[in-house]
KEVO-421230 format. One record per residue (C-alpha): residue number from 1; residue in three letters; x, y, z. Coordinates in nm, 2 decimals. Layout:
<sites>
+-----+---------+--------+--------+--------+
| num | residuo |      x |      y |      z |
+-----+---------+--------+--------+--------+
| NUM |     ALA |      X |      Y |      Z |
...
+-----+---------+--------+--------+--------+
</sites>
This chain:
<sites>
+-----+---------+--------+--------+--------+
| num | residuo |      x |      y |      z |
+-----+---------+--------+--------+--------+
|   1 |     MET |   4.27 |  -2.84 |  -3.17 |
|   2 |     LYS |   4.22 |  -2.66 |  -3.50 |
|   3 |     ARG |   4.15 |  -2.29 |  -3.54 |
|   4 |     TYR |   3.82 |  -2.17 |  -3.70 |
|   5 |     GLU |   3.65 |  -1.85 |  -3.77 |
|   6 |     THR |   3.27 |  -1.78 |  -3.77 |
|   7 |     LEU |   3.13 |  -1.47 |  -3.92 |
|   8 |     PHE |   2.77 |  -1.39 |  -3.85 |
|   9 |     ILE |   2.53 |  -1.11 |  -3.91 |
|  10 |     VAL |   2.26 |  -0.98 |  -3.67 |
|  11 |     GLN |   2.00 |  -0.71 |  -3.72 |
|  12 |     SER |   2.16 |  -0.37 |  -3.74 |
|  13 |     GLU |   1.91 |  -0.20 |  -3.51 |
|  14 |     LEU |   1.97 |  -0.43 |  -3.21 |
|  15 |     PRO |   2.10 |  -0.25 |  -2.90 |
|  16 |     SER |   2.45 |  -0.30 |  -2.79 |
|  17 |     GLU |   2.34 |  -0.51 |  -2.49 |
|  18 |     ASP |   2.16 |  -0.76 |  -2.71 |
|  19 |     ILE |   2.46 |  -0.79 |  -2.94 |
|  20 |     THR |   2.68 |  -0.86 |  -2.64 |
|  21 |     ALA |   2.43 |  -1.12 |  -2.52 |
|  22 |     ILE |   2.44 |  -1.30 |  -2.86 |
|  23 |     ILE |   2.82 |  -1.30 |  -2.85 |
|  24 |     ASP |   2.82 |  -1.44 |  -2.50 |
|  25 |     ARG |   2.57 |  -1.71 |  -2.60 |
|  26 |     TYR |   2.79 |  -1.83 |  -2.89 |
|  27 |     SER |   3.11 |  -1.81 |  -2.69 |
|  28 |     LYS |   2.94 |  -2.02 |  -2.42 |
|  29 |     ILE |   2.85 |  -2.29 |  -2.68 |
|  30 |     ILE |   3.22 |  -2.30 |  -2.79 |
|  31 |     THR |   3.35 |  -2.32 |  -2.44 |
|  32 |     ASP |   3.09 |  -2.58 |  -2.33 |
|  33 |     MET |   3.22 |  -2.80 |  -2.62 |
|  34 |     LYS |   3.58 |  -2.77 |  -2.49 |
|  35 |     GLY |   3.68 |  -2.50 |  -2.73 |
|  36 |     THR |   3.86 |  -2.17 |  -2.67 |
|  37 |     VAL |   3.75 |  -1.83 |  -2.80 |
|  38 |     LEU |   4.06 |  -1.65 |  -2.92 |
|  39 |     LYS |   3.92 |  -1.33 |  -3.05 |
|  40 |     VAL |   3.59 |  -1.15 |  -3.10 |
|  41 |     GLU |   3.57 |  -0.87 |  -3.35 |
|  42 |     ARG |   3.27 |  -0.64 |  -3.39 |
|  43 |     TRP |   3.29 |  -0.52 |  -3.75 |
|  44 |     GLY |   2.99 |  -0.30 |  -3.70 |
|  45 |     LYS |   2.70 |  -0.20 |  -3.93 |
|  46 |     ARG |   2.75 |  -0.26 |  -4.30 |
|  47 |     LYS |   2.54 |  -0.26 |  -4.61 |
|  48 |     LEU |   2.44 |  -0.61 |  -4.73 |
|  49 |     ALA |   2.49 |  -0.71 |  -5.09 |
|  50 |     TYR |   2.12 |  -0.79 |  -5.12 |
|  51 |     LEU |   1.82 |  -0.77 |  -4.89 |
|  52 |     ILE |   1.79 |  -1.04 |  -4.62 |
|  53 |     ARG |   1.45 |  -1.06 |  -4.46 |
|  54 |     LYS |   1.38 |  -0.71 |  -4.60 |
|  55 |     GLN |   1.69 |  -0.57 |  -4.43 |
|  56 |     ALA |   1.95 |  -0.37 |  -4.62 |
|  57 |     ARG |   2.21 |  -0.34 |  -4.34 |
|  58 |     GLY |   2.35 |  -0.58 |  -4.08 |
|  59 |     PHE |   2.59 |  -0.58 |  -3.78 |
|  60 |     TYR |   2.88 |  -0.81 |  -3.86 |
|  61 |     ILE |   3.05 |  -1.02 |  -3.58 |
|  62 |     LEU |   3.36 |  -1.24 |  -3.62 |
|  63 |     ILE |   3.45 |  -1.50 |  -3.37 |
|  64 |     ASP |   3.80 |  -1.67 |  -3.39 |
|  65 |     PHE |   3.82 |  -1.99 |  -3.19 |
|  66 |     ALA |   4.01 |  -2.31 |  -3.14 |
|  67 |     GLY |   3.84 |  -2.64 |  -3.09 |
|  68 |     ARG |   3.74 |  -2.98 |  -3.23 |
|  69 |     ARG |   3.55 |  -3.01 |  -3.55 |
|  70 |     GLU |   3.24 |  -3.12 |  -3.36 |
|  71 |     ILE |   3.19 |  -2.75 |  -3.27 |
|  72 |     VAL |   3.18 |  -2.66 |  -3.63 |
|  73 |     ARG |   2.94 |  -2.94 |  -3.72 |
|  74 |     SER |   2.71 |  -2.86 |  -3.44 |
|  75 |     SER |   2.38 |  -2.72 |  -3.58 |
|  76 |     ARG |   2.35 |  -2.52 |  -3.26 |
|  77 |     ILE |   2.62 |  -2.28 |  -3.35 |
|  78 |     ILE |   2.51 |  -2.22 |  -3.71 |
|  79 |     ARG |   2.13 |  -2.22 |  -3.66 |
|  80 |     ARG |   1.96 |  -1.92 |  -3.78 |
|  81 |     GLU |   1.74 |  -1.76 |  -3.50 |
+-----+---------+--------+--------+--------+
</sites>
């Protein structure tokens, strides 16, 4: 299995419980596809370089995982919601 990192940004005003639920959902996708989550880092709120959907700030999350490349190719894990 190869090692990958996924960095994603969620709305900065989301409560901590919602952020945890999002992390759990993506972690479940990885493990369901026979991958292993190695590390999850909450980078916290940061200013965006430019507005995205009229938002100037976002909450950054990094997931470090090992798995097959099908996980990376899967549109489920990179789909914008």
